[in-house]
C-alpha positions in Angstrom: -6.7 5.7 33.2 -3.8 8.1 34.2 -2.4 5.6 36.8 -2.2 2.8 33.8 -0.5 5.3 31.7 2.2 5.8 34.3 2.5 2.3 34.8 3.2 1.5 30.9 5.9 4.4 30.9 7.6 3.3 33.8 7.7 -0.5 32.0 9.3 1.5 29.0 11.8 3.5 31.2 12.9 0.2 32.5 13.2 -1.6 29.4 15.3 1.5 28.0 17.5 1.5 31.4 18.1 -2.4 30.7 19.1 -2.0 27.2 21.5 1.0 28.0 23.0 -1.3 30.5 23.3 -4.3 28.1 24.8 -2.0 25.7 27.8 -0.8 28.0 28.3 -4.8 28.8 28.8 -5.5 25.2 31.2 -2.8 24.9 33.1 -3.7 27.8 33.3 -7.3 26.6 34.4 -6.6 23.1 36.9 -4.2 24.4 39.0 -5.7 27.3 38.0 -9.6 26.8 37.4 -10.0 30.4 34.5 -10.3 32.6 35.0 -10.7 36.6 38.8 -11.7 36.1 37.8 -14.5 33.4 39.7 -14.3 30.1 37.1 -14.2 27.8 39.0 -15.7 24.7 39.7 -18.9 26.7 36.0 -19.0 28.2 34.4 -18.6 24.7 36.2 -22.0 23.8 34.4 -23.7 27.0 31.2 -21.9 25.8 31.3 -23.6 22.4 31.6 -27.0 23.9 27.7 -26.6 25.1 24.6 -25.6 23.3 23.8 -21.9 23.6 21.7 -19.3 22.5 23.9 -17.0 20.5 21.3 -15.0 18.4 17.8 -14.6 18.3 15.7 -13.8 15.2 12.1 -12.4 15.9 9.5 -13.3 13.3 8.6 -10.8 10.7 5.1 -9.4 10.6 3.8 -9.5 6.9 0.4 -7.8 5.4 -2.1 -10.0 3.4 0.5 -9.5 0.5 3.3 -10.7 2.1 4.7 -7.2 2.3 6.9 -6.9 5.6 5.6 -4.6 8.1 8.0 -5.5 11.1 11.3 -7.1 10.9 14.5 -7.6 12.5 17.7 -5.6 11.1 21.3 -5.1 12.5 22.4 -1.8 13.1 25.9 -0.5 14.4 26.8 2.0 17.1 29.9 4.0 17.2 32.2 4.9 20.3 35.7 5.9 20.9 38.4 5.1 23.8 40.2 8.3 24.8 42.5 7.0 27.7 43.2 4.3 30.2 43.3 1.6 28.0 46.1 -0.3 26.1 47.8 2.2 23.8 46.9 0.3 20.7 43.3 1.0 21.6 43.0 4.6 22.3 42.4 7.7 19.8 45.9 8.8 18.5 45.3 11.9 16.3 42.4 13.8 17.6 42.1 16.2 14.8 42.5 13.5 11.9 40.0 11.3 13.6 37.3 14.1 13.8 37.9 14.9 10.3 37.7 11.3 8.8 34.3 10.5 11.2 32.7 13.7 9.8 32.7 11.9 6.3 30.5 9.0 7.6 28.1 10.4 10.3 26.1 13.5 10.6 28.3 15.5 12.9 30.9 18.5 11.9 34.5 18.3 12.4 34.4 20.8 15.0 31.7 19.0 17.0 33.5 15.8 16.6 36.7 17.3 17.9 35.0 18.8 20.9 33.5 15.4 21.9 37.1 13.8 21.5 38.7 16.3 23.5 36.9 15.8 26.6 39.0 15.7 29.4 36.6 14.1 32.2 35.8 10.6 30.5 37.8 7.8 29.4 35.3 6.7 26.6 32.7 8.4 24.6 29.6 7.8 22.6 28.5 10.1 19.6 24.8 10.3 20.2 22.0 9.9 18.0 24.7 10.7 15.1 26.7 7.5 15.9 23.8 5.1 16.2 21.9 2.9 14.1 24.7 3.0 11.2 24.2 0.9 8.3 26.6 -1.9 7.5 28.0 0.0 4.4 29.1 3.0 7.1 30.2 0.7 9.4 32.7 -1.0 6.8 33.7 2.5 5.6 34.5 3.4 9.0 36.7 0.4 9.8 38.4 0.9 6.5 39.6 4.2 7.5 41.7 2.4 10.2 41.3 4.9 13.2 42.9 3.7 16.3 40.5 4.0 19.2 37.3 4.3 17.0 35.0 1.1 17.3 31.7 -0.3 16.4 29.4 -2.7 18.2 26.2 -4.2 16.4 22.9 -4.6 18.0 19.5 -6.1 16.5 16.6 -3.5 16.5 13.2 -3.8 15.2 12.5 -2.1 12.1 9.0 -1.0 10.9 8.7 -0.4 7.3 6.5 2.4 7.6 6.7 4.9 10.7 3.0 5.3 11.1 1.1 2.0 10.1 -1.8 1.0 12.2 0.7 1.7 15.0 -1.4 0.7 18.1 -2.7 -2.5 16.3 1.3 -3.4 15.5 2.7 -2.0 18.5 6.3 -2.4 19.0 9.3 -4.4 20.3 12.5 -3.5 22.3 15.5 -5.5 22.9 16.0 -6.8 26.1 19.1 -9.3 27.7 17.1 -12.5 28.8 18.7 -15.4 30.7 18.1 -19.3 29.4 19.3 -22.3 30.8 21.9 -22.3 28.0 23.3 -18.8 28.3 22.4 -15.2 27.8 20.2 -14.0 24.6 19.5 -10.6 23.3 15.7 -10.9 22.6 13.3 -8.4 21.2 10.1 -8.6 23.6 7.0 -6.9 22.4 5.3 -4.0 24.7 1.8 -3.2 23.0 0.1 -4.2 20.1 0.5 -7.7 18.2 4.0 -7.2 19.1 3.3 -8.0 23.0 0.2 -10.4 22.3 2.2 -12.9 20.0 5.3 -12.5 21.7 5.7 -16.2 22.3 5.4 -17.0 18.7 7.1 -13.9 17.4 10.4 -14.6 19.8 10.5 -18.0 19.4 9.8 -18.9 23.0 6.9 -21.3 22.4 9.2 -23.3 20.0 12.2 -23.2 22.0 10.7 -25.1 24.9 12.1 -28.7 25.2 14.7 -28.2 22.6 17.9 -29.2 23.9 20.2 -28.0 21.4 19.8 -24.5 19.4 22.1 -21.8 18.2 19.2 -19.5 17.3 16.0 -18.5 19.0 14.1 -18.5 15.8 10.8 -16.8 16.0 7.5 -17.5 14.0 6.8 -15.0 11.2 2.7 -13.9 11.2 0.7 -12.8 8.4 -1.8 -10.2 9.1 -5.1 -9.4 7.0 -4.0 -5.8 6.6 -3.9 -4.6 2.9 -0.7 -2.3 3.0 -2.0 -0.1 -0.1 -5.2 0.6 1.6 -3.7 0.9 5.1 -1.0 3.6 3.9 -3.7 5.4 2.4 -6.0 5.5 5.3 -3.3 6.6 7.4 -2.5 9.7 4.8 -6.2 10.5 5.0 -6.2 10.5 8.9 -3.3 12.8 9.2 -5.0 15.2 6.9 -8.1 15.2 8.8 -6.3 15.3 12.2 -4.5 18.4 11.1 -7.6 20.2 9.7 -10.0 19.4 12.0 -8.2 18.6 15.3 -10.2 16.1 17.0 -9.5 14.6 20.4 -9.9 11.3 18.7 -10.6 9.4 15.6 -10.7 5.9 14.2 -11.2 4.2 11.1 -11.7 0.4 10.1 -12.4 -1.4 6.9 -13.5 -5.0 7.1 -14.0 -7.6 4.2 -17.8 -8.6 5.0 -17.9 -12.1 4.1 -14.9 -13.4 5.9 -14.5 -10.9 8.8 -11.1 -9.8 7.7 -9.7 -6.6 9.1 -8.1 -4.9 5.9 -7.2 -1.7 7.4 -7.2 -0.2 10.8 -6.2 3.2 11.9 -6.6 6.0 14.7 -5.5 9.4 16.2 -3.6 10.1 18.1 -1.0 7.7 16.8 2.6 7.3 17.4 5.8 6.8 15.1 6.9 2.9 15.3 10.3 3.4 14.9 11.0 6.3 17.1 7.9 6.0 19.5 7.3 9.7 19.0 3.5 10.6 20.1 3.0 7.4 22.2 2.9 9.7 25.2 -0.4 11.1 23.8 -2.2 7.9 23.4 -1.1 4.3 24.9 -4.5 2.7 24.0 -5.5 1.0 20.8 -8.9 2.4 20.5 -10.2 -0.5 18.5 -10.6 -2.7 21.6 -9.6 -0.6 24.7 -12.0 2.5 24.2 -15.8 1.9 24.8 -18.2 4.5 24.4 -22.2 5.1 23.7 -22.2 4.4 19.8 -25.0 6.7 19.3 -27.6 6.4 16.3 -25.6 3.9 14.2 -27.1 1.5 16.9 -30.5 1.9 15.0 -29.8 -0.2 12.5 -29.8 -3.2 15.1 -33.1 -1.7 16.5 -34.8 -1.7 13.2 -33.5 -5.1 12.1 -35.0 -6.7 15.5 -38.4 -4.8 15.1 -38.7 -6.2 11.9 -37.9 -9.5 13.0 -40.6 -9.4 15.8 -43.1 -8.0 13.3 -44.1 -4.9 15.8 -44.7 -2.4 12.8 -45.1 -2.0 9.1 -44.1 0.3 6.6 -47.0 2.5 6.2 -47.9 2.7 9.5 -47.2 6.2 11.3 -45.5 7.3 14.5 -45.6 10.9 16.1 -41.9 12.0 16.0 -40.3 14.9 17.9 -40.6 14.0 21.6 -41.9 10.8 23.5 -42.4 10.6 27.0 -40.5 7.3 28.8 -41.4 7.4 32.4 -40.1 10.7 34.0 -37.9 11.5 31.0 -38.8 13.4 27.7 -36.9 11.7 25.0 -36.5 14.1 21.8 -35.5 13.8 18.4 -32.4 15.7 16.8 -35.1 17.7 15.0 -36.8 18.5 18.6 -40.0 19.9 16.8 -40.0 16.7 14.6 -41.8 16.1 11.3 -45.2 15.4 12.5 -46.9 12.0 12.0 -44.3 9.9 9.7 -44.1 6.3 8.7 -41.8 4.0 10.3 -40.0 3.4 7.0 -38.6 7.0 7.5 -37.6 6.4 11.0 -33.9 5.2 10.4 -33.1 7.8 7.4 -34.3 10.6 9.7 -32.4 9.1 12.4 -35.2 9.4 14.9 -35.0 8.7 18.6 -38.6 8.7 19.2 -39.4 6.0 16.0 -36.5 3.6 18.1 -38.0 4.3 21.3 -41.6 3.4 20.3 -40.6 0.3 18.8 -38.7 -0.8 21.9 -41.7 0.0 24.2 -43.8 -2.3 21.9 -41.5 -5.1 23.0 -41.0 -4.0 26.8 -38.0 -3.0 28.2 -36.6 -6.1 29.5 -37.3 -8.1 26.1 -35.7 -5.3 24.1 -32.7 -5.6 26.1 -32.7 -9.3 25.8 -32.9 -9.1 22.2 -30.0 -6.6 21.7 -27.9 -8.9 23.7 -27.7 -11.2 21.1 -25.1 -8.8 19.3 -22.9 -9.8 22.3 -22.3 -6.2 23.9 -20.9 -6.2 27.2 -18.7 -9.5 26.4 -15.2 -9.7 25.1 -14.5 -10.2 21.5 -11.7 -12.7 22.3 -9.5 -10.2 20.4 -6.1 -11.5 22.0 -5.0 -8.1 22.2 -4.0 -6.7 25.7 -6.2 -4.7 27.9 -9.6 -5.2 25.8 -12.4 -3.3 27.2 -15.5 -5.5 27.7 -17.8 -2.7 27.4 -21.1 -1.9 29.4 -24.2 -3.6 29.2 -26.0 -3.2 32.3 -28.6 -0.5 33.1 -30.2 1.1 36.1 -33.8 1.0 34.9 -36.3 1.1 32.3 -35.4 4.4 31.0 -31.8 3.7 30.4 -32.8 0.2 28.6 -35.2 2.2 26.1 -32.3 4.8 25.6 -30.1 2.0 24.4 -32.4 1.7 21.1 -30.8 4.7 19.7 -27.4 4.3 21.2 -27.4 5.7 24.6 -27.0 4.3 28.2 -24.3 1.2 27.2 -20.8 1.4 25.9 -19.3 -0.5 23.4 -15.7 -0.6 21.3 -15.3 -0.2 17.8 -14.6 -3.9 17.5 -17.9 -5.0 19.2 -20.0 -2.7 17.0 -17.9 -4.0 13.8 -19.1 -7.5 14.6 -22.6 -6.7 15.7 -22.9 -4.5 12.5 -21.7 -7.2 10.4 -24.9 -9.1 10.6 -26.8 -6.3 9.1 -24.5 -6.2 5.5 -24.0 -10.2 6.0 -27.6 -11.7 5.5 -28.1 -11.6 9.2 -25.0 -13.6 10.1 -22.3 -12.2 12.7 -18.7 -12.7 11.8 -15.8 -12.3 13.9 -13.3 -9.8 12.7 -10.1 -11.0 12.9 -6.4 -9.5 12.0 -4.1 -13.0 11.8 -4.1 -14.4 8.3 -1.6 -17.2 9.3 1.8 -18.0 11.2 4.8 -19.8 10.7 5.1 -22.0 7.7 1.4 -22.0 7.1 0.7 -18.6 5.5 -2.8 -19.1 4.8 -4.6 -20.6 7.9 -7.7 -18.0 8.0 -10.8 -19.6 8.7 -14.1 -17.4 9.0 -15.9 -17.7 12.2 -19.5 -17.3 12.4 -20.8 -16.0 15.6 -24.6 -16.9 14.8 -27.2 -15.1 13.6 -29.1 -12.5 15.7 -31.5 -11.2 12.8 -32.8 -13.1 9.7 -31.7 -12.7 6.3 -34.9 -10.8 5.5 -34.2 -8.1 8.2 -31.0 -7.6 7.2 -31.8 -6.9 3.6 -35.1 -4.8 4.7 -32.6 -2.7 6.9 -29.8 -2.2 4.2 -32.6 -0.8 1.8 -33.4 1.7 4.7 -29.7 2.6 4.8 -29.8 3.1 1.0 -32.7 5.7 1.4 -30.5 7.2 4.2 -27.9 7.9 1.7 -30.1 8.8 -1.3 -33.5 10.2 -0.2 -33.7 14.1 0.4 -34.4 13.2 4.1 -32.0 11.1 4.9 -29.3 12.0 7.4 -26.4 10.3 5.1 -26.3 12.0 1.9 -22.7 13.1 2.2 -21.8 9.7 1.4 -23.5 9.2 -1.9 -21.3 8.7 -4.4 -21.6 8.0 -8.3 -19.1 5.2 -8.3 -21.1 2.3 -6.3 -24.3 2.2 -4.3 -23.6 2.9 -0.7 -26.0 1.8 2.6 -24.9 4.1 5.2 -26.3 5.1 9.1 -24.6 8.4 10.7 -24.8 8.9 14.4 -24.1 11.8 16.8 -23.8 11.0 20.2 -23.6 13.0 23.3 -20.4 12.4 25.4 -20.9 11.5 29.1 -19.4 13.9 31.3 -16.6 11.8 33.2 -16.6 14.6 35.9 -19.9 14.4 37.0 -23.5 13.2 35.8 -25.0 14.0 32.4 -23.4 14.9 29.4 -21.2 17.4 28.0 -22.7 20.4 26.4 -20.0 22.2 24.2 -20.7 22.9 20.8 -18.3 20.4 19.7 -18.7 18.0 22.4 -20.1 15.1 20.3 -19.1 11.7 18.7 -19.6 11.3 15.3 -19.7 8.1 13.6 -20.9 6.2 10.6 -21.2 2.7 9.3 -21.2 1.9 5.6 -21.9 -1.0 3.4 -20.8 -1.4 -0.1 -21.8 -2.2 -3.0 -25.4 -2.0 -1.3 -26.7 -4.8 -3.6 -24.4 -7.3 -2.3 -21.9 -5.8 0.4 -18.4 -6.9 0.1 -17.1 -4.2 2.7 -18.0 -2.7 5.9 -16.5 0.5 7.1 -16.8 2.1 10.2 -15.4 5.7 11.2 -15.9 7.8 14.3 -14.4 11.1 15.6 -14.7 12.7 18.7 -15.1 16.3 19.6 -13.4 18.0 16.5 -12.0 21.5 17.4 -12.2 23.1 14.2 -15.3 21.9 12.1 -14.7 24.7 9.3 -18.3 25.1 9.0 -18.8 21.3 8.4 -21.2 19.1 10.5 -19.5 15.6 11.6 -20.8 13.3 8.6 -19.6 15.8 6.3 -16.2 15.6 7.9 -16.3 11.8 8.0 -17.6 11.8 4.2 -14.1 13.8 3.5 -12.2 10.5 4.2 -14.8 8.0 3.1 -14.8 9.4 -0.6 -11.0 9.3 -1.5 -10.6 5.9 0.5 -13.6 4.4 -1.4 -12.2 5.1 -4.6 -8.8 3.8 -3.5 -10.8 0.7 -2.7 -12.5 0.3 -5.7 -9.4 0.6 -7.9 -7.5 -2.1 -5.8 -10.2 -4.5 -6.7 
């Protein structure tokens, strides 16, 4: 993984280098009007006689309501020629020039004068203060008519919000590309949707075969994300990260009947415009992070057990611990609750209850049934570097452990799709984030991934999830609200020791998660939250911390309806 991050950083460094060289080249061409001895004034007339791409417009990325998320914009950068050029093109009065420029850029007269009096260079730029200037500032500087002061334009990718599902959206940087008709400055996607749909956004897909074109015109893309919800979720995760300082955290909201991804956020994240924070985490955790999901998987175990008629509500099992070959599997309450009915196994989050049910099916049959939820296979998200997870086992014990969410690895995207069957009358739906593209804004089609469980099983387990929230013995009581009936299941998974065998044993070495459906009577939404290794719990358990995010976000969702 470290090698992968280094490779990505190297690509980013090369992109910056190419862009810097391109910027200097543009400055040279605009100032001296020559290239390799060729008079560009006459050469441009020749260029006009044949078809060439003179500009490129990358497609805009919109949210579901047509609000822009990412778009092209033109900015201007400032430079000065100090010497070794035509007299008409060099700075004349250093003091006056510094005084005037200080009115328009964020440098003082003295700072500007220090730069202009540099005896070692022929021309200078003005750092960040002289970059990304607006058209208004450009026109003001030009109106000042300062000899030796010039501006050049560049197309940059502007993101409306600095932090907005950053790893899913990704970013694009400008590169100089050769085409059969000439050179074009093209914004090229680096990660996320920007790179996954680079052909459409850049216009390269539609360019093929066209013989005459002044612009490389990219397609617009419309996402399923709702900006009102997304921005609120970002604020909530920022607050939670500040307070609890987890190693990782993710939050995802899905519209259940359709599979539309309405909001997606993670921590660590980064600033889309400045890239600040990208070095902390390059991966989109939605599809690139695979972990042992823990007890949220028990909603699938209970669903399969119901469909295979291997228990009844009133039948009791012995809780606390259970022997599986040479391993003793225990409940989180290691002494158990005595003999309890299977109807309480899910609300109490009993590991022994899940293993007891899986043993009635047999380890191989059990894994065959769990495989119906498509663990260990790609979700075909179209996003780069998707992790397929791991759904292979080294023996019967590990197969039985999967019944309570250990011994296999899944991504949040895989879990969202599997869990959708419980909230969606037994039918799995594909989680999608593209609403439409090009001139057809609304091209969305719900994709049915099959029915691994029956409608009766889904409704039965939803009822148990309501008990998990509302019963005194339920583990998800923190998610109860007077606003709407919630069906939820929490999870507290151990974290495998990457440096050796077994699991980490630190006080906070857990992955806390919850999957929630609401309204429970007829679910319209599914939310999945996870938080890995919080540093400061402030005296709260994992589910209580996640509830601090869930409740205000739920209110926002209900207000938006």
